[in-house]
N, C-alpha and C positions, 0 to 999 in steps of 0.2 A: 504494500500500500504506500509505503514511504517513497519507493522508487517511482511509482505512478505519479505521486504528487510532485516529486522532483522533476519528472519529465514534463509535466504540465507547466510547471514554473519555467522550465527551460524553453518550452515552446512559446510561452507568453513573452519571456525575456528576449528570445531571438526575434520575435515579431516586433516587439517594441524597438529593439535595436535597428532593425531593418527600416522601420518607419522613421526613426530619428535620422537616418541617413538620406534625407530628402525624399522620403516616401518610396525609395527604390529598395528592392530586396537585393541582397548580395547574390551575385551569381554563384553557381556551383564551383566555378574555377576560383573565384575570390575566396570562398569559404575554404576550399582545399588549400590554397596558397597560405591562408592565415594559419591553418593547422600545420602546414609544412614548416612555417617559421617557428611556431610555438613548440612543436614536437620533434623538429628536425627529421621530417619524413624524407624517405628516398624518393626519387622521381617515380619509381614504380608504385610506391604506396600512394603518392599524390595522385597519380592517374587513376588508381582504383577508387580512392576517396572521391575524386571528381565524378566518376561514373555513378557512384552511390548517391551523391548529392543531386546529380542530374535526374536520376530515376525518382528520387524523393520529390524534387520540384514538380515533375510532371504529375505525380500522384496528388500532391498538395493542390495543384491548380485544378485538377478534376474534382477534388473534395470541395474546394471553394465554390466551384460552379454548381455542384450538386446541392450544396447547403443553401444556396440562394439567399445569403445574408443571415441565416440562422447560426449565430455564433456558438450556441450550445451543441448543435449537431456537428458543426465544423470541428469544434474542440474534441468531442468524443470520437470522431472519425480520425482525427490527426494523432491522437495519443498513441495508438498502436503503431502508426507509421513512424512517429518519432522514436519510439522504443526500438523498432526494427532497424531503423537507420543507424541509431547509435550502436546497436549490437553488430551490425555489419561493419561499421567503421572500426570498432574495437577489434574485430576479427582480423583486420588488415594490420593492426598495430602490434608492435612487440609488447611484452608484458610491462616493461618500463614506460613505454609510450601510453599504453592503456591506463596505467595508474595516473599518469600526468593528465591525460584526457579527462578522467573522472574528476580530478582536482579542478581543472578548468571549468567543467560543467557545474560543480558545486559552488565555485566562486561566482559564476554567473547567476546561479539561483539566489545566492546570498545577496548579491547586488540588486537583483530584481525585487526581492522581498523588502529590502531596505527602501527602495524607491516607492514601492506600493504602500509601505507602512509609514514612512516618514518624509516623503517627498524628496528623497535622494540624500537627506541629511543624516540618515541612520539614527533617528530620534528614539530608539528603543531604550 
C-alpha cells in the first residue's frame, strides 16, 4: 500500500514538474538523459530506458484520451502503468543504480509532499 501511495505521489510530482516547465512534458529522451546523468547509465541502458519511456508516453496519452478529463479515472489507470514503468527501468539498472533510482524517487515524493503541505516551504 505504501508503494502504491509513493507511486501516486511520484506521478503527481512528475506531472507537476512537467507543467512547471512551460506546460510541456519532458520527452522520453530528456527523461532518459536526466537519468543517464544522475545514475551514470551506459549508452545501452539509456537506449533501453528511452524505449521504456516512449512506450509509457504512448500509453499515458491513450489513458488521457480515454479518461476524457476524469482525473480520478486517469489516476487509477496510470498507477499500474507507472509501477510497471518503474519496474522495467529498474530491471535495466545495476543493483547500485536501482538503489540510487529509489532514493531519487523518494526524494521527489518528499519534495512533492512538502509542496502540497506547505506551499514549497516545508512548513511541517
